[in-house]
C-alpha positions in Angstrom: -0.2 0.0 -0.1 1.1 3.2 -1.1 1.3 6.4 1.3 -1.6 8.8 0.4 0.4 12.1 -0.9 0.5 15.3 1.7 -1.2 18.4 1.4 0.0 20.1 4.0 3.5 20.3 6.0 5.5 21.4 8.9 8.1 23.5 7.8 9.7 25.0 11.0 8.5 25.1 14.8 9.6 27.1 18.0 9.0 27.3 22.0 8.7 28.8 25.0 10.0 27.7 28.5 9.5 29.5 31.4 13.4 30.2 33.2 12.3 29.2 36.6 12.8 25.2 37.0 11.2 23.4 39.9 12.8 20.2 40.8 11.5 17.5 42.6 13.4 18.5 45.4 11.8 21.5 45.6 8.4 20.1 45.4 9.3 17.8 48.8 9.2 21.4 50.8 5.6 21.9 49.8 3.6 18.7 50.1 4.4 15.1 50.7 6.8 13.6 48.3 10.2 12.5 47.1 12.3 12.8 44.3 12.7 8.8 44.4 8.6 8.6 44.4 8.1 11.0 41.5 11.0 9.4 39.3 10.2 6.1 39.8 6.3 6.6 39.3 6.4 9.4 36.2 10.2 9.7 35.2 10.1 12.9 35.9 13.1 15.0 38.0 11.9 18.6 37.5 9.8 20.9 35.3 8.9 24.8 34.2 6.8 27.2 36.3 6.0 30.5 34.7 5.8 33.4 37.3 2.7 35.6 38.0 3.0 38.0 35.5 3.5 35.6 32.4 0.2 34.3 30.5 -0.3 31.2 28.3 -0.7 34.2 25.9 3.0 34.7 26.6 4.3 31.5 26.1 2.5 31.0 23.0 3.4 34.3 21.5 7.3 33.6 22.4 7.2 30.3 20.7 5.1 31.3 17.3 7.6 34.2 16.8 10.8 31.5 17.2 8.5 29.4 14.5 7.8 32.2 12.5 11.4 33.6 11.9 12.5 30.1 11.5 10.0 29.4 8.5 10.9 33.5 6.9 7.1 33.8 6.9 6.3 38.1 8.0 3.6 37.5 10.7 1.0 39.8 8.2 1.4 36.9 5.7 -0.4 34.7 8.4 -3.9 33.7 7.4 -5.1 31.5 10.0 -3.9 31.5 13.9 -5.1 28.1 16.0 -4.3 28.2 19.4 -4.5 25.1 21.5 -4.5 25.7 25.2 -6.5 23.8 28.3 -5.4 27.5 30.9 -7.1 30.0 28.7 -5.8 33.0 30.9 -9.5 34.7 30.3 -12.6 33.1 29.1 -13.2 36.1 26.8 -11.8 36.8 24.0 -9.8 33.9 23.3 -6.1 33.1 24.1 -5.5 33.1 20.5 -6.9 36.7 19.6 -4.8 37.8 22.5 -1.3 36.1 20.8 -2.7 37.7 17.8 -2.4 41.4 19.4 1.7 40.3 20.6 2.6 38.4 17.7 1.2 40.8 15.1 -1.0 38.4 12.9 -3.3 41.1 12.2 -4.5 39.3 8.7 -4.8 36.4 10.1 -8.5 35.1 12.0 -7.8 33.5 15.3 -9.6 30.8 17.4 -8.7 28.5 19.9 -9.1 25.0 19.7 -10.0 22.8 23.4 -9.1 19.4 23.3 -6.8 19.4 26.4 -3.4 17.5 25.7 -4.6 16.1 22.6 -5.2 19.9 20.9 -2.5 20.3 19.2 -2.7 17.3 17.4 -6.3 18.5 16.6 -4.8 21.5 15.5 -2.5 20.7 13.1 -5.5 18.6 11.3 -7.7 21.5 11.3 -4.7 23.5 9.2 -4.6 20.9 7.2 -8.1 21.3 6.2 -7.8 24.7 5.5 -4.9 24.5 3.2 -6.4 21.0 1.3 -9.3 23.6 1.3 -7.0 26.2 -0.4 -8.4 29.1 1.8 -5.0 29.1 3.5 -0.8 29.1 2.4 0.1 29.7 5.8 -1.7 28.3 9.4 0.3 29.0 12.4 -0.8 26.5 15.3 0.2 27.2 18.5 0.0 25.4 22.2 -0.2 27.9 24.9 -0.3 26.3 28.6 0.1 27.5 31.8 -0.7 23.7 34.0 0.4 25.6 36.8 -2.3 27.9 37.4 -5.1 25.0 37.4 -3.1 22.4 39.4 -3.3 22.1 43.3 -0.2 22.3 44.7 -1.6 20.8 48.0 -2.3 17.6 45.9 0.8 15.6 45.6 -1.0 13.5 43.5 -1.3 15.8 40.5 0.9 19.2 41.7 4.2 16.5 40.6 3.0 16.1 37.0 2.8 19.2 35.3 4.7 22.4 33.6 4.6 25.6 31.4 5.3 26.1 28.0 4.4 27.2 24.4 4.9 25.0 21.1 4.1 26.3 17.6 4.3 25.2 14.0 4.0 26.9 11.0 2.2 24.7 8.5 2.0 25.6 4.4 0.9 23.5 1.2 3.1 20.6 0.7 5.5 20.6 -2.8 6.4 16.9 -2.6 6.2 13.7 -0.5 6.5 15.4 2.7 4.6 16.4 5.4 1.0 15.3 6.7 0.8 11.5 5.7 -2.5 10.4 8.0 -4.2 11.1 11.2 -6.7 9.7 13.3 -8.7 11.5 16.0 -11.6 10.0 18.8 -12.9 11.1 22.0 -15.3 9.4 24.7 -17.0 12.3 26.7 -18.8 9.2 29.0 -15.2 9.5 30.7 -15.1 12.8 31.1 -14.8 12.9 34.8 -11.7 11.1 34.9 -9.8 14.6 34.2 -12.0 17.7 34.7 -12.3 20.3 36.5 -15.5 20.5 38.1 -16.2 24.6 38.6 -15.3 27.9 36.9 -17.4 27.4 34.3 -21.3 28.5 33.4 -22.7 25.1 35.1 -20.4 25.8 38.4 -19.7 29.8 38.3 -16.6 30.9 40.2 -17.7 31.2 44.0 -16.5 31.1 47.4 -17.6 27.9 47.9 -16.3 26.9 44.6 -12.6 28.2 45.3 -12.2 26.2 49.1 -13.4 23.3 48.0 -11.2 24.2 45.0 -13.1 22.5 42.3 -11.8 25.1 39.8 -8.6 23.3 39.8 -7.6 19.9 37.7 -9.1 16.5 39.4 -7.7 13.2 38.0 -8.4 9.6 38.6 -5.1 8.0 38.0 -5.5 4.7 37.6 -8.4 4.9 35.0 -6.3 7.6 33.0 -3.2 5.5 32.6 -5.3 2.7 31.4 -7.8 4.8 28.6 -4.5 6.8 27.7 -2.4 3.5 27.1 -5.6 2.3 25.0 -6.6 4.9 23.2 -3.1 6.5 22.2 -2.2 3.1 21.1 -5.5 2.5 19.0 -4.5 6.2 17.1 -1.2 4.8 16.4 -2.7 1.7 15.0 -5.0 3.5 12.6 -2.9 6.2 11.6 0.0 3.7 10.3 -2.7 2.1 8.9 -4.1 5.2 7.1 -0.5 6.0 6.2 0.4 2.4 4.4 3.1 2.2 7.3 3.9 -0.9 10.0 6.0 0.0 13.0 9.4 -0.5 11.5 8.6 2.5 9.1 8.5 4.9 11.9 11.9 6.4 12.3 11.1 8.5 15.6 7.8 8.4 18.0 6.8 11.5 19.5 4.2 10.9 22.0 2.4 13.0 24.5 4.7 13.8 27.2 2.6 12.9 30.6 4.5 10.4 31.9 7.1 7.9 31.4 5.0 4.4 31.9 2.4 5.9 29.3 5.2 6.4 26.9 6.6 2.9 27.6 3.4 1.1 27.4 2.1 3.3 23.9 5.4 2.3 22.5 5.3 -1.5 23.6 1.4 -1.7 22.4 2.5 0.4 18.9 5.4 -2.0 18.4 8.5 0.7 18.7 10.9 0.1 20.4 12.1 2.9 23.2 15.2 3.7 21.3 13.4 5.2 18.4 11.0 7.3 21.3 11.5 10.9 21.6 11.1 11.5 25.2 12.0 15.0 27.5 9.2 14.3 30.6 12.0 14.4 32.5 13.0 17.8 31.8 9.2 19.3 31.8 6.7 17.2 33.3 3.3 17.1 31.5 2.7 20.6 29.5 -0.8 19.5 27.9 -1.0 20.3 24.3 2.7 21.9 24.1 4.3 18.6 25.1 4.4 17.5 21.4 5.4 20.7 19.5 8.1 21.0 22.2 9.3 17.6 21.8 9.7 18.2 17.9 11.0 21.5 18.1 13.9 20.2 20.4 14.1 16.7 18.1 15.2 19.1 15.3 17.3 21.1 17.3 19.4 17.9 18.6 19.7 16.4 15.4 17.2 13.3 16.3 14.6 14.9 13.9 15.9 15.1 10.1 14.3 15.9 7.1 13.0 12.4 4.7 12.2 11.2 8.1 8.7 8.8 9.0 7.1 10.4 12.1 4.3 9.5 14.2 3.1 11.5 17.0 0.5 10.5 19.5 -1.5 12.0 22.5 -4.3 11.7 24.5 -6.2 14.4 27.1 -8.8 15.0 28.9 -12.1 14.5 27.2 -11.1 12.3 26.7 -9.4 12.6 23.2 -6.5 11.2 21.6 -5.3 11.5 18.8 -2.1 10.0 16.0 -0.5 12.0 12.9 1.9 10.2 10.9 4.3 12.8 9.2 6.9 12.7 6.5 9.5 15.4 8.1 
């Protein structure tokens, strides 16, 4: 089976990370935990945490500027700005409109996309659709996440997992066989309560009681999330590979959502891809929600791990539950 001809490709990536590093040893003074406990269960050693004045939009804008510069694209040449975020700076307007102002993409139309940790891969497929329809030539897909603002720093089960960061990519029409070869996405709203924020929305507006109960912060059923994450990412990988006409042996590099090392290892095993062909940076950044994949891609390119012509498979899952997988020829 031959691979489909790509219609869109990533031409450049960028990332933006806060300067502040919070190690596991730092967390030992905040909650009842230990460096050994965290590393053995998650593989995380440290994460980046933004200061109070740095917004999700700031992180997304920093990554977007880098991607545009590397692509040689003027901000006014951007047709569409898609922003994935689970941590919008405010409910109205969109974080995308705030980023639009920060980076000067005044000719683009901008909107947010909400699919939690799967959001950037969802956004990549939306960008592909705009290009395939002839509606855009330059699409900027950004992930902007300030997870530190929505975790309970007294809950050792969740606060050790997350970090902040922004990632971005410029997507343009494909000119050869390099680009997005296939994608598969899914969701299951019946599993929404496994990972969610119960308060702060229209159903349970923010008030003193919501704040007291911390219902505006992330709640997670860790064991069930783990099980469904591995299942959904393995299924997504299988479907994307089949649509691309690839086997696991054809994949040069797997770039998974960096949730924790156990999920990454289990997903790679079920996908039939050895860990030496898996890119991992969860040890340094933790789970940055939808920003993990674009940041990992950017680092893989910078480190020379990801080179032109390589077959790449990226997979993610998130609250919703949502999941997705994308096969790319880099």
